[in-house]
N, C-alpha and C positions, 0 to 999 in steps of 0.2 A: 263342325260341334262333337260328331263322333270322333275323328283323333282327338280331341279333345278331353273329352269323356274317356278315351285307350290312356293317356298321356297322365293322366289321372293315377292311372291301375300301375304304370308303370314301375319296374324294379330302380326306385333313382338310387338308391344306393348304389347297384352293379353299373349302371349307367356312369354315376361321375366319376366313381375310381377307377374303370375304361377309360374316360376320358383323360383324366388326371395321368393314368398310366401313359397314353400314348405320346401326349408333351412330355413326359421325364422321358422317353425314348427316342424321341426329336431332339430331347438338349444332349442327350447320352453320345446319339449320332453323330453332332455334331462336335462333341469333345473327343471321341474317338479318331475319327477324318479326319480331322483339320489339316495335320500335318502330312496325312499321304495326299491328302487333295490339292494341297499347293503344290508340291512334287510333283503330281501326274500333273493337273490341270491347270496349274502357276494360280488357281482360287480355292483358297481355304473353305470356303463355303458348297464345293461344286455338291458334295452330296447330302448337306445340309439340303438346300436350296429341295434337290430332288424330292427328299424324306418328306420336307414340308408339305410338298402340294401333293405325295400319298398319303398325306394325315387327314391332310383337307379332302380330298376323296373321299377317304375312307370313312371318314366322319360323317360325311353323306350318305356312302353307301349303308354305314349302319341305322340311319334313321329312318330311312326309305325301305330297308328291312325288317325295323321293329313296327311298322303300318300294316307292313305286308300280311294278311292270315297265313300261317304256317302251313295249312294243310294245305295251299294252293302249291309248295313247292313237291310235294308228293304225287299231285298230278303230273308237272313235269320229270318225273325221277329217269323215265327212259329216256328223253331227250337229251339232259343233263351226261348221261352217261355217253349217250351218242357220240354230244359235244367233245367229252372227253376223250373218248377214245380215238377220234378225229383230229384232234391239236395234238396229242402225243404222238400219232404217228407223224404228223406235219415237222414235230420238232426235228425228228429222225432224217428227214427228206434233206438229203444236199442241197445247201442254195437258201434254204427258210428257215432250218434250226441253226441259234448263233453258237457257239461255243467258246466257250471260256473254261482255263482251267484242266483243260483235258475234258469236257465233258460240256454235251449238247441236250441244256435245258430252257432256252428260250426263244422265244419268237419276238420279231423284231417288230414294232405296233407306232408307228410315227414317232420315233425315237423311243419309245419309251420300249424294256424288254418284259414282256409276259411270261410268265412261267406255268405253263399246263398243268404241271404237276402240284399248285395247289387247288388249282379248280376242280381237278379229281380228288383232293381231298373233301372238300365238302359234298362234291357231287354222290359219292360211294356211301357217306353217311346219309344222306337223302334215301338214295337209293338201299341200301339197306334199313334204314327205320321205315321205308314205305311198303316194303316186301314183307318183312317179317311180321308188321300189323295187321299183314293182310293175311296171314299165314300160319294166325296162332294155332286153329283147330289143327294142322296138319303137320304143327312143328315135331311133334314126336316122329314124325315118316319123316326119315334120314331123307331119302331122294327127293321126295316129293315138296317137306318143306324147310328144310335145308339146304342143300345142294345149288341150287339153281343161281343164287346169287356170287355162292363162292366162286362157278365157272368164271364168271364177269371179272371178279376180281383178282383171279390167278391170269387173266389176259393184258388186267388194265397193270399188273404187280410186274409181268414181263415186260410191258410196254416201257413203266418207267425202269428196270432194269436195265437195258438196250443204251440210257443216255451216259451213262449208267447214276442210278442212285438210290444207292440199296438203305439210305438212310430212309428216304421219303418212302420206298416203297414198302418199307417196316412200318414205319408208322401208321398210314393206310390200313395196312393189315392187320396190326393189333388195336387199329381203333372201331374198326369193323369189325372184327372180332370180338369187343367190350360189348359195342350191341347183343351181337348174337348172345353173350353169355346171358344174358341182361332179358333174354327170351324165357319162354319155358324146353329150353331146348332138355335133352339126356343128361345125364352127367359122363356117360359113355361116349357119347357123339362128344362133347365138349376135350374129353381127354385123347383123344383122337384127334380131333381138328389143331389143339393147342402141339401134341409132338409131333405132328408132320409141319407147321407152323417152325417150330424149335429146329426142326431136322432142313427144312427149307434155308434159312436165316443161316444157316451153321454153313450149311454146304454152299452157297453162294458169297460169305464170306471169306471162306478158306480157297474158292476155288480162284481167285484172282489176285497176283500177285500184291498187286500197290495194298488192297483191302488187307490183307494177311500181313502188312508191312506197318499200317493203323493200330492193328490187334498187337501188335508186337510193340510198338511204341508206345502203345498203353500199359501193356502189361510191364515195363520198365525203360519210360524215355529219356532216363539218362545212360543209359547204355549206347545209345545214340544220340547225344545232348544237340551236335550240330548236324544231324541231320532227318531221320522219319520223329525223332521225340522232340525237335526243337518247338515246335510250335505247344505243347504240352507242358515242357520246362519251360517254357518265357511266363508262361500264362501262372504255374506256382509263384515266379518271383514275380508279376504283379500282385497275387492275392494276399502273398507273404510283406510287400511292401506296402499294400493299405492299412495293417493294419486295422486297430478298433474301429477309428474315425477317419482314414484315410487321408487325400493328401489333397482334397479341395476337388471339384469340377474343374478339367483343365489342365490337371497337375500329375497326371498318370505321363513317365519317362517309356513303357514299353511300347505305347503307343509310336512313338516317334521312331518306327525301322524296326524294333525289333521284335512284336509280334502279329505275326501274320493273321488279316482276315481280323481285325481288330474293332472293326465298326459291326460286323457281319457274327459269321460264327462263336466269335470269342470278347463281343463285346460285354459280356458277363464279368471279365476278368478287369477290365478297363475299370468298369462298374466298382470294384472291389476293389481296383487301385484307387483309385477317386474318392469313394464313399466310405470304403472301409466296409470292417462287417456289422456299425449301422445301417448301410445303404441295403447289403446281401442279404439283412432280416428282413427290409423293406420290401423288399420284391419279394422272398418266400413268403413273409407275409398275404402278400398280392395274390396268388396263386394257390394259396390256401386260402383266400377268403372267396376265389373266384371257383376255386370248386366244393365248397361248400354251398356257393350260393347254386351251383350248376346243380347238385345232387337234390337239392330243396325243391330245384323248380322242374325236375322230371317229376317229382316225387307226386308232384300237386298239379300235375298235366291235364288237362281237357279228355284228353284219350293218348291211345295205345302208342300211335307213329307220333307223336307229340313227345311221351315220356322218353322211347327210345332214341329221338331224333337230340333230346337234352342230352342223354348220358353220353352219346357220340359225341356230340358237341364239346362237351368238357372234358371229357376224357380225353381226344386231340388233343387239345390243348394243354391239358397238363402234362401226359404224353412229351410232346413236343419238348416243352420245358425242361422236363425229366431228364429226356436224353441227353440237350443241350447242357444244362448246368451239370447231367453226369462227366461227360466229354472233358469239360473247360476244370474240373475237380477233379480229373483223373480217373475216375469213379468208372468210367463205359468210354469203349472205343469211340474216336472224334470221327463223325457220321456227314459235318457237313449241314446239320440241320440248324436252323438260327431258331431265336429265343422269340417267341412270342410277343409283338407287342412294340418290342426295345428291337432290335436287329435292324439294319438298312434291309429295305428291301420293299417295295411298292406290291406286288402280285400278294404277297405273304400277309402285309398288313389290310388289303382292301378285304381278303377273303377273310382273314379274320376274322374283321370287324362284321363282316356281314354275317357272318356263323354268331358273333353276337345280338349283332341287332335280332335274328331268329330265336335265340336263348330268351330276350325280352319278350318278343313277341308271345314265346311258348308260356312266359310267365302272366301275360297281359290275359290269358283265357285261362289261366288256372286261379287266379284271383276270382275270374268272374265264376270259374265252376265252383268256387270254395263259398263268396257270397250268392250267390243260388240255390 
């Protein structure tokens, strides 16, 4: 009975739109991957079947998270951080971590690949929201009220860089930064931390030759169209070919071996080619809808922990989408960040859906607060 009462208070619009978007993502994964899957595995549905299984699992986790009181996560915040650190260390241990495309970011579990950095995204949001919600009285004290979580964040940031994965490390850094921004922290402290974050990002971006090559390609992809700029140039071709209405689902030419990572990092290019500007507008509309819903849920949250956690979840998903879309459009360097809800990848989809479940739970308690 209690669960039925909770279900009546769920933000049905957000729940339905997210579920429909996941279905759209599974369809687009199949459309973007079947040529490569057939050539590589002699099975056109290889990636589709895996993504479908992960989508079903993610929906189950979403409903599970939706009915668990969000305050429970705060109590386990230190354990989440500990688990994050342990798994991030295991990734870089020879024989345990799985290497692909010159990066070691995965752990193999029962034939499926688990990416610890995805869990780290959620764990750090919970930890930051929980810590700062309990330190409101000390937030003006930089040493006592601000620094402690930042030390943990710096350590996690370093472990992710070892993989190497500057994109995900930066995403976590800025998502946690948004939580801190919406506390009562002093402006001079914000300026100091933001400056340090930018310096750190620039330093690691130019330190590595391959990262520097990506930045160079982003600035002028046609200077080396057959080398470092190849992926972005073919993304441009996909977007241009799509026009207003696209070539139709399944009609992309670029996915036929021309556009690398067509079902992961650059799936939006395939969406643009097959559904045109209409499809692109629909995707952007979804993320805008999610952003508005997330901010409203945060504003109506029952307590400070719920407010900060809702802010962190909302901005992390939107920032991830922004980084991915910016790379596909050539507005930002290519970082390997996937598109939330749509790109192929089980770990990312499951954690993102858990985040939506938590957001929905915060909205349930927020409505209870309004009614009372």
